[in-house]
C-alpha positions as CSV (number, residue, x, y, z in Angstrom):
1,X,61.9,-64.8,63.4
2,X,59.3,-63.1,61.2
3,X,57.9,-65.1,58.3
4,X,58.0,-64.2,54.7
5,X,56.2,-61.2,53.5
6,X,53.0,-61.4,51.5
7,X,54.8,-60.3,48.3
8,X,57.5,-62.9,48.8
9,X,55.0,-65.7,49.2
10,X,53.0,-64.4,46.2
11,X,55.3,-62.8,43.6
12,X,53.5,-60.1,41.6
13,X,54.5,-61.6,38.2
14,X,52.5,-64.9,38.9
15,X,49.1,-64.5,37.5
16,X,46.2,-66.9,38.0
17,X,44.0,-68.5,35.3
18,X,41.1,-66.1,35.6
19,X,42.2,-63.5,33.0
20,X,42.6,-66.3,30.4
21,X,39.3,-67.8,31.1
22,X,37.5,-64.4,31.1
23,X,39.1,-63.7,27.7
24,X,37.9,-67.1,26.5
25,X,34.3,-66.5,27.8
26,X,34.1,-63.2,26.1
27,X,35.3,-64.6,22.8
28,X,32.9,-67.6,23.0
29,X,30.0,-65.1,23.6
30,X,31.1,-63.1,20.6
31,X,31.4,-66.3,18.4
32,X,27.9,-67.4,19.5
33,X,26.3,-63.9,18.8
34,X,28.0,-63.7,15.4
35,X,26.7,-67.2,14.5
36,X,23.2,-66.3,15.6
37,X,23.4,-63.0,13.5
38,X,24.6,-64.9,10.4
39,X,21.8,-67.5,10.9
40,X,19.2,-64.7,11.1
41,X,20.6,-63.0,8.0
42,X,20.5,-66.3,6.0
43,X,16.9,-66.9,7.0
44,X,16.0,-63.3,6.1
45,X,17.7,-63.7,2.7
46,X,16.1,-67.1,1.9
47,X,12.6,-66.7,3.5
48,X,12.3,-62.9,4.2
49,X,11.5,-63.6,7.9
50,X,13.3,-63.9,11.2
51,X,13.4,-67.6,12.3
52,X,10.9,-68.1,15.0
53,X,13.2,-70.4,17.0
54,X,16.1,-67.9,17.2
55,X,15.9,-67.7,21.0
56,X,16.3,-71.4,21.6
57,X,19.0,-71.5,18.9
58,X,21.0,-68.8,20.6
59,X,20.4,-70.5,24.0
60,X,21.8,-73.8,22.7
61,X,24.8,-72.1,21.2
62,X,25.6,-70.3,24.5
63,X,24.9,-73.4,26.5
64,X,27.3,-75.6,24.6
65,X,30.0,-72.9,24.7
66,X,29.4,-72.4,28.5
67,X,29.7,-76.1,29.2
68,X,33.0,-76.3,27.4
69,X,34.2,-73.1,29.1
70,X,33.3,-74.4,32.5
71,X,35.2,-77.6,31.8
72,X,38.2,-75.5,30.9
73,X,38.0,-73.5,34.1
74,X,37.9,-76.7,36.1
75,X,40.3,-79.0,34.2
76,X,42.7,-76.7,32.2
77,X,42.5,-73.3,34.0
78,X,45.8,-72.0,32.5
79,X,45.3,-73.2,29.0
80,X,45.3,-71.1,25.8
81,X,42.3,-68.8,25.7
82,X,41.7,-68.6,21.9
83,X,41.6,-72.2,20.6
84,X,38.1,-73.1,21.8
85,X,36.6,-69.8,20.6
86,X,38.2,-70.2,17.2
87,X,36.8,-73.7,16.9
88,X,33.3,-72.4,18.0
89,X,33.5,-69.6,15.3
90,X,34.4,-72.1,12.6
91,X,31.7,-74.4,13.8
92,X,29.1,-71.6,13.7
93,X,30.0,-70.5,10.2
94,X,29.8,-74.1,8.9
95,X,26.5,-74.7,10.7
96,X,24.9,-71.6,9.1
97,X,25.9,-72.8,5.6
98,X,24.8,-76.3,6.3
99,X,21.4,-75.1,7.6
100,X,21.1,-72.9,4.6
101,X,21.5,-75.7,2.0
102,X,20.7,-78.9,3.9
103,X,18.5,-78.5,7.0
104,X,18.3,-82.2,7.9
105,X,22.1,-82.3,7.9
106,X,22.2,-79.2,10.1
107,X,20.2,-81.0,12.8
108,X,22.6,-84.0,12.6
109,X,25.6,-81.6,12.7
110,X,24.2,-79.9,15.9
111,X,24.0,-83.3,17.5
112,X,27.5,-84.2,16.5
113,X,28.8,-80.9,17.9
114,X,27.2,-81.8,21.3
115,X,28.8,-85.2,21.2
116,X,32.1,-83.6,20.3
117,X,31.9,-81.3,23.3
118,X,31.1,-84.3,25.6
119,X,34.1,-86.2,24.3
120,X,36.2,-83.0,24.6
121,X,35.4,-83.0,28.3
122,X,35.9,-86.8,28.6
123,X,39.4,-86.3,27.0
124,X,40.3,-83.7,29.5
125,X,39.2,-85.9,32.3
126,X,40.9,-89.0,31.0
127,X,44.2,-87.4,30.0
128,X,45.3,-85.6,33.1
129,X,49.0,-85.8,32.1
130,X,50.2,-86.1,28.6
131,X,53.0,-88.3,29.7
132,X,50.4,-91.0,30.3
133,X,49.8,-91.2,26.5
134,X,53.5,-91.8,25.9
135,X,53.4,-95.0,28.0
136,X,50.8,-96.6,25.7
137,X,52.2,-95.8,22.3
138,X,52.3,-99.4,21.0
139,X,48.8,-100.0,22.2
140,X,47.6,-96.8,20.5
141,X,49.5,-97.9,17.3
142,X,47.6,-101.2,17.4
143,X,44.3,-99.4,17.8
144,X,45.2,-97.1,14.9
145,X,45.9,-100.1,12.7
146,X,42.6,-101.7,13.6
147,X,40.7,-98.5,12.8
148,X,42.6,-98.1,9.5
149,X,41.8,-101.6,8.2
150,X,38.2,-101.6,9.4
151,X,36.7,-100.0,6.2
152,X,38.2,-102.7,4.1
153,X,35.9,-105.3,5.8
154,X,32.7,-103.3,5.5
155,X,30.6,-102.7,2.4
156,X,29.7,-99.0,2.3
157,X,26.1,-98.0,2.4
158,X,24.6,-96.4,-0.8
159,X,26.1,-92.9,-1.2
160,X,28.8,-93.5,1.4
161,X,31.5,-95.0,-0.7
162,X,33.6,-91.9,-0.4
163,X,34.6,-89.6,-3.1
164,X,36.2,-91.2,-6.2
165,X,35.5,-94.7,-4.9
166,X,37.3,-94.3,-1.6
167,X,36.5,-96.8,1.1
168,X,36.2,-94.6,4.2
169,X,33.2,-95.6,6.1
170,X,32.3,-98.2,8.7
171,X,28.6,-98.6,9.3
172,X,26.8,-100.3,12.2
173,X,23.1,-100.5,11.7
174,X,22.0,-97.1,10.4
175,X,25.0,-95.2,11.8
176,X,28.3,-94.8,10.1
177,X,31.7,-93.2,10.8
178,X,35.1,-92.7,9.4
179,X,37.6,-94.5,11.6
180,X,40.6,-92.7,9.9
181,X,39.6,-89.5,11.7
182,X,40.4,-91.1,15.1
183,X,43.3,-93.2,13.6
184,X,45.2,-90.0,12.6
185,X,45.2,-88.8,16.2
186,X,46.5,-92.1,17.5
187,X,49.2,-92.2,14.8
188,X,50.2,-88.7,15.8
189,X,50.6,-89.8,19.4
190,X,52.7,-92.8,18.3
191,X,55.0,-90.7,16.0
192,X,55.5,-88.1,18.7
193,X,56.4,-90.7,21.3
194,X,58.8,-92.6,19.1
195,X,60.6,-89.5,17.8
196,X,60.9,-88.1,21.3
197,X,62.4,-91.3,22.6
198,X,64.8,-91.8,19.7
199,X,65.6,-88.2,18.5
200,X,69.4,-88.5,19.4
201,X,69.8,-91.7,17.5
202,X,67.9,-90.2,14.5
203,X,69.9,-86.9,14.6
204,X,73.5,-87.8,15.5
205,X,75.7,-89.8,13.1
206,X,76.9,-93.0,14.9
207,X,77.5,-95.5,12.1
208,X,80.8,-95.5,10.2
209,X,80.9,-95.6,6.5
210,X,84.6,-95.7,5.4
211,X,86.2,-92.8,7.2
212,X,83.0,-90.9,7.8
213,X,80.2,-91.1,10.4
214,X,76.7,-91.3,9.0
215,X,73.3,-91.7,10.5
216,X,72.4,-95.2,11.5
217,X,69.3,-96.2,9.6
218,X,68.2,-98.9,12.1
219,X,66.4,-96.7,14.6
220,X,64.3,-95.3,11.7
221,X,63.2,-98.7,10.4
222,X,60.4,-99.5,12.9
223,X,58.6,-96.3,12.4
224,X,59.1,-96.3,8.7
225,X,57.5,-99.8,8.7
226,X,54.6,-98.5,10.8
227,X,54.2,-95.4,8.5
228,X,54.5,-97.5,5.3
229,X,51.8,-100.0,6.5
230,X,49.5,-97.1,7.3
231,X,50.1,-95.6,3.9
232,X,49.6,-98.9,2.1
233,X,46.2,-99.4,3.9
234,X,45.1,-95.9,3.1
235,X,46.2,-96.5,-0.5
236,X,44.0,-99.7,-0.7
237,X,41.1,-97.6,0.5
238,X,41.8,-95.0,-2.3
239,X,41.9,-92.2,0.3
240,X,44.5,-89.9,-1.2
241,X,43.6,-87.0,1.1
242,X,44.5,-88.7,4.3
243,X,47.5,-90.4,2.7
244,X,48.9,-86.9,1.9
245,X,48.0,-85.7,5.4
246,X,49.7,-88.7,7.1
247,X,52.8,-88.3,4.9
248,X,53.1,-84.6,5.9
249,X,52.6,-85.5,9.5
250,X,55.4,-88.1,9.4
251,X,58.0,-86.0,7.6
252,X,57.1,-82.9,9.6
253,X,57.6,-84.5,12.9
254,X,60.8,-86.3,11.8
255,X,62.3,-83.0,10.7
256,X,61.2,-81.1,13.8
257,X,62.4,-83.9,16.1
258,X,65.9,-84.1,14.6
259,X,66.5,-80.7,13.1
260,X,68.2,-82.3,10.1
261,X,67.3,-80.7,6.8
262,X,68.3,-83.9,4.9
263,X,65.1,-85.6,6.2
264,X,63.0,-82.8,4.7
265,X,64.8,-83.2,1.3
266,X,64.3,-86.9,1.5
267,X,60.6,-86.3,2.2
268,X,60.3,-84.2,-0.9
269,X,62.0,-86.8,-3.0
270,X,59.8,-89.5,-1.6
271,X,56.7,-87.4,-2.2
272,X,57.7,-86.7,-5.8
273,X,58.4,-90.4,-6.6
274,X,55.2,-91.5,-4.8
275,X,53.1,-88.9,-6.5
276,X,54.4,-90.0,-9.9
277,X,53.8,-93.7,-9.2
278,X,50.4,-93.1,-7.8
279,X,49.3,-90.8,-10.6
280,X,50.4,-93.4,-13.1
281,X,49.2,-96.6,-11.5
282,X,46.4,-95.7,-9.1
283,X,43.2,-94.9,-11.0
284,X,41.7,-92.5,-8.4
285,X,44.9,-90.5,-8.2
286,X,45.1,-90.5,-12.0
287,X,41.6,-89.1,-12.3
288,X,42.1,-86.5,-9.6
289,X,45.2,-85.2,-11.3
290,X,43.6,-85.1,-14.8
291,X,40.6,-83.2,-13.3
292,X,43.0,-80.8,-11.7
293,X,45.0,-80.2,-14.9
294,X,42.0,-80.0,-17.2
295,X,38.6,-79.9,-15.6
296,X,36.8,-78.5,-18.7
297,X,34.5,-80.7,-20.9
298,X,35.1,-81.4,-24.6
299,X,32.9,-82.6,-27.4
300,X,34.1,-86.2,-26.8
301,X,34.6,-86.1,-23.0
302,X,32.0,-84.5,-20.7
303,X,34.5,-84.7,-17.8
304,X,31.8,-85.3,-15.2
305,X,34.3,-85.5,-12.4
306,X,35.6,-82.0,-13.1
307,X,32.0,-80.6,-12.9
308,X,32.2,-80.3,-9.1
309,X,35.3,-78.2,-9.3
310,X,34.0,-76.0,-12.2
311,X,30.8,-75.2,-10.4
312,X,32.7,-74.4,-7.3
313,X,34.9,-71.9,-9.1
314,X,31.8,-70.3,-10.7
315,X,30.4,-69.9,-7.3
316,X,33.6,-68.4,-5.9
317,X,33.8,-66.1,-8.9
318,X,30.2,-64.9,-8.6
319,X,30.7,-64.1,-4.9
320,X,33.2,-61.3,-5.6
321,X,34.4,-59.3,-2.6
322,X,31.3,-59.2,-0.4
323,X,29.4,-62.2,-1.7
324,X,25.9,-62.5,-3.1
325,X,24.5,-62.4,0.4
326,X,23.6,-65.1,2.8
327,X,20.4,-66.8,1.6
328,X,20.3,-64.9,-1.7
329,X,22.2,-67.3,-4.0
330,X,19.4,-69.4,-5.5
331,X,21.4,-71.7,-7.8
332,X,24.5,-72.7,-5.8
333,X,23.1,-76.0,-4.5
334,X,19.8,-76.3,-6.3
335,X,18.8,-79.2,-8.4
336,X,20.9,-81.1,-10.9
337,X,22.9,-77.9,-11.7
338,X,24.0,-77.4,-8.1
339,X,27.5,-78.2,-6.7
340,X,27.7,-81.8,-5.6
341,X,28.6,-82.4,-1.9
342,X,28.1,-78.7,-1.3
343,X,28.0,-78.9,2.5
344,X,30.9,-81.3,2.9
345,X,33.6,-81.4,0.2
346,X,32.8,-78.0,-1.3
347,X,31.6,-75.9,1.7
348,X,34.5,-73.5,1.2
349,X,33.1,-72.7,-2.2
350,X,29.6,-72.1,-0.6
351,X,31.2,-69.7,1.9
352,X,33.0,-67.8,-0.9
353,X,29.9,-67.5,-3.0
354,X,27.4,-66.1,-0.4
355,X,29.9,-64.4,1.9
356,X,32.5,-63.4,-0.7
357,X,36.2,-63.1,-0.3
358,X,35.6,-61.4,3.0
359,X,33.9,-64.5,4.4
360,X,36.4,-66.8,2.9
361,X,39.3,-64.7,4.4
362,X,37.7,-64.9,7.8
363,X,37.8,-68.7,7.6
364,X,41.4,-68.7,6.4
365,X,42.5,-66.3,9.1
366,X,40.7,-68.3,11.8
367,X,42.8,-71.3,10.7
368,X,45.9,-69.3,10.6
369,X,45.3,-68.1,14.2
370,X,44.5,-71.7,15.2
371,X,47.7,-72.9,13.8
372,X,49.6,-70.1,15.4
373,X,48.1,-70.9,18.8
374,X,49.0,-74.6,18.4
375,X,52.6,-73.8,17.5
376,X,52.9,-71.4,20.5
377,X,51.6,-74.2,22.7
378,X,54.3,-76.5,21.2
379,X,57.0,-73.9,21.9
380,X,56.0,-73.5,25.5
381,X,55.7,-77.3,26.1
382,X,58.1,-78.6,28.8
383,X,58.9,-82.1,27.4
384,X,60.0,-83.4,24.0
385,X,56.9,-85.6,23.7
386,X,54.5,-82.8,24.5
387,X,56.3,-80.5,22.2
388,X,56.1,-83.0,19.3
389,X,52.6,-84.0,20.0
390,X,51.4,-80.4,20.0
391,X,53.2,-79.8,16.8
392,X,51.8,-82.9,15.2
393,X,48.2,-82.0,16.2
394,X,48.7,-78.6,14.7
395,X,50.1,-80.1,11.5
396,X,47.0,-82.2,11.2
397,X,44.5,-79.4,11.6
398,X,46.5,-76.9,9.6
399,X,47.4,-79.1,6.6
400,X,43.9,-80.7,6.5
401,X,42.4,-77.3,6.1
402,X,45.1,-76.3,3.6
403,X,44.6,-79.4,1.4
404,X,40.9,-79.0,1.0
405,X,40.9,-75.2,0.6
406,X,43.8,-75.4,-1.9
407,X,41.9,-78.2,-3.7
408,X,38.8,-76.0,-4.1
409,X,40.9,-73.1,-5.3
410,X,42.8,-75.4,-7.8
411,X,46.2,-74.9,-6.1
412,X,46.4,-78.6,-5.5
413,X,44.5,-81.7,-6.8
414,X,41.1,-81.9,-5.1
415,X,41.2,-84.5,-2.3
416,X,37.7,-84.3,-0.8
417,X,38.7,-84.4,2.9
418,X,36.7,-82.4,5.3
419,X,37.3,-78.8,6.3
420,X,37.9,-79.0,10.1
421,X,35.0,-77.7,12.2
422,X,33.3,-76.3,9.2
423,X,32.2,-79.1,6.8
424,X,29.4,-81.5,7.6
425,X,30.7,-84.8,9.2
426,X,30.2,-86.3,12.6
427,X,33.5,-88.2,12.6
428,X,35.5,-85.1,11.7
429,X,33.7,-83.0,14.4
430,X,34.3,-85.5,17.2
431,X,37.9,-86.1,16.2
432,X,38.7,-82.4,16.0
433,X,37.2,-81.7,19.4
434,X,39.4,-84.4,20.9
435,X,42.3,-82.9,19.1
436,X,41.9,-79.4,20.6
437,X,41.3,-81.0,24.1
438,X,44.8,-82.6,23.8
439,X,46.2,-79.2,22.7
440,X,44.7,-77.5,25.7
441,X,46.0,-80.1,28.1
442,X,49.5,-79.6,26.8
443,X,49.0,-75.8,27.0
444,X,47.8,-76.0,30.6
445,X,50.8,-78.2,31.6
446,X,53.3,-75.8,29.9
447,X,51.7,-72.7,31.6
448,X,51.8,-74.3,35.0
449,X,55.4,-75.4,34.6
450,X,56.5,-72.0,33.5
451,X,54.6,-70.4,36.5
452,X,56.3,-72.8,38.9
453,X,59.7,-72.1,37.4
454,X,59.1,-68.3,37.7
455,X,57.9,-68.7,41.3
456,X,61.0,-70.6,42.3
457,X,63.3,-68.2,40.6
458,X,64.5,-70.8,38.0
459,X,65.4,-69.0,34.7
460,X,64.2,-70.4,31.4
461,X,66.4,-70.7,28.4
462,X,67.4,-67.4,27.0
463,X,66.0,-65.5,30.0
464,X,67.6,-63.8,33.0
465,X,66.7,-65.1,36.4
466,X,63.6,-63.6,37.8
467,X,63.6,-62.4,41.4
468,X,60.4,-62.0,43.4
469,X,59.6,-58.5,44.6
470,X,59.9,-58.0,48.3
């Protein structure tokens, strides 16, 4: 009896990973060349000469990109092709601005990017299946709790107390890091795992109240306690930026897991009440809100805290549409009149000043594309846990970027958290590379599952069965 034909064994609609990886490689090369071009322009504007080490600089850029790309070809061959290039582009733009205004920080940032890529590869090697993370949710919750409380037991080094007196840092010797950057990822895994395991209990009314069935609050209590403890710890550390991010993550995942609009309404009510109490009784929140509402100095109040925002707006306004030019703004970060924390908290203002609205729009659209890719990965995920985890990771990176950019533009009170991949900060760089590694692992699993379903003729929801060509 003749065996199956070649087309039956290899259906023509099944494609391999090479097209995605070729696309990724091309985009990574483009991001590296664009970064090198911006770097040369900045040096020309500031010093009127081409940097002598541009060759090694471009080689390092391409080398780091190639290492991450080869890891993807080996470990996640069918993963999304645009996430890593977008991260590389944002990294490059941020590095150019940091090198422009703070060269010692640029050297440190380059080292942190290299460490981030190493941990990116380690994450892909360690997490071969996302379901393995689900098994250790309580251990990960314990680790997140330890990381959150750690800054309370360490005296910050001079200049590392965080913005507005926030206790964010843990230092060992001459090194320091922000443990909350890793804790947010662990909490995201825990929330996704708990909601995936209890979504029916949280979504379907099972408790009777008189003649009506209502939602049983008992399944919600454990995770509310965990979330409340995390919020309380972050409140003690005066870290309102990450408190807002954690609140958004919790409510967002709860709503997505259950599909009940009431949870979203409850979240808005809780946020309104919490914001009122915090603004009234927590000094740092009170100051931030006052600076947001009225950052201008008066004869009796110099409003020193609002100076950072004022200078940032002046920089953005002076940039106009095309910017003053990379390397040409001589006052943005100079001396006592420069913007405080220019390469960390206010790096978006620096981009808007020298690269104009065009440069700022590039950064905004890069984050929009990154969020869109993350949500597409979540949509294609083949398990509730993977779907919620991808959504949670996307919420983290999207809302963290939104909070800091909105703060710089005065749409929201300024929080001082880092702009992912762009701002200076080793803890943030490392955590965000781990984050996109988890996203790509979920993407690869989803793509492989879909390919297997198509190859076996199993239809997906909303689709007609596919029949292999003969």
